[in-house]
C-alpha positions in Angstrom: -17.4 9.0 -14.0 -18.9 12.1 -12.4 -16.6 14.1 -10.1 -18.4 14.9 -6.8 -17.7 17.5 -4.1 -16.3 14.6 -2.0 -13.8 13.9 -4.8 -12.9 17.6 -5.1 -12.5 17.8 -1.3 -10.2 14.8 -1.2 -8.1 16.2 -4.0 -7.8 19.7 -2.5 -6.7 18.1 0.8 -4.0 16.1 -1.1 -5.6 12.9 0.1 -5.7 10.9 -3.1 -6.4 7.2 -2.7 -3.3 5.3 -4.0 -3.7 2.9 -6.9 -4.8 -0.4 -5.6 -5.5 1.2 -2.2 -8.6 2.3 -0.3 -9.8 5.3 1.7 -8.2 3.7 4.7 -4.8 4.5 3.2 -5.5 8.3 3.6 -5.9 10.6 6.5 -9.6 11.0 5.9 -12.3 8.4 5.3 -15.1 9.1 2.9 -17.4 9.4 5.9 -15.1 12.0 7.5 -15.0 14.0 4.3 -18.8 13.8 4.0 -19.1 15.0 7.6 -16.8 18.0 6.8 -19.0 19.0 3.9 -22.2 18.5 6.0 -20.8 20.6 8.9 -20.0 23.4 6.4 -23.4 23.3 4.8 -22.0 21.9 1.5 -19.5 24.9 1.2 -16.6 23.2 -0.5 -14.1 26.0 0.3 -15.1 26.1 4.0 -14.7 22.3 4.2 -11.3 22.5 2.5 -10.2 25.1 5.1 -11.4 23.0 8.0 -9.7 20.0 6.6 -6.4 21.8 6.5 -7.0 22.9 10.1 -7.4 19.3 11.0 -4.2 18.3 9.1 -2.2 21.0 10.9 -3.4 19.8 14.3 -2.6 16.2 13.4 0.9 17.0 12.1 1.5 19.1 15.2 1.7 15.7 17.1 4.5 14.4 14.9 8.1 14.7 16.0 11.5 14.7 14.2 13.3 11.4 14.5 16.9 10.4 14.0 18.1 6.8 13.7 21.8 6.4 12.9 22.4 8.4 9.8 18.7 8.5 8.9 16.7 11.6 9.8 13.0 12.2 9.3 11.8 15.8 9.7 8.2 15.2 10.5 7.8 18.8 11.8 8.2 20.0 8.2 4.7 18.5 7.5 3.1 20.8 10.0 4.9 23.9 8.6 3.9 23.0 5.1 0.3 22.4 6.0 0.2 25.7 8.0 1.6 27.5 4.9 -1.3 26.1 2.8 -3.8 27.0 5.5 -2.4 30.6 5.7 -2.7 30.8 1.9 -6.3 29.6 1.9 -7.1 32.1 4.7 -5.5 35.0 2.7 -7.3 34.1 -0.5 -10.7 33.5 1.2 -13.5 35.7 -0.3 -14.7 36.4 3.3 -11.3 37.7 4.1 -11.3 40.3 1.3 -12.6 43.6 2.7 -13.7 46.6 0.8 -11.3 49.5 1.5 -12.9 52.9 1.8 -10.7 55.9 1.4 -11.3 59.3 2.9 -12.4 61.8 0.4 -11.3 65.4 0.8 -12.7 68.4 -0.8 -10.6 71.5 -1.4 
């Protein structure tokens, strides 16, 4: 089976389809992932970055809940997604700038 950019995008977004499941069991449908690739002119890295931006926005809507002795810290999802987004931003080839130092002659 050939691995496509859509498969790579799904994998890099941590959106694997569970065994026996379907794309409906993930945050992104195949159509949404294809749209991400199309909007970014097929640039996989740009689509991954935008996908993580979407995940951060979605996770921002979640709240921590406590029921009896059970606690779910849903806000941690946003923090973790933001950390991945920041890492992607820092490692982006477009974010690497050439540094030019001043030369001095004596």
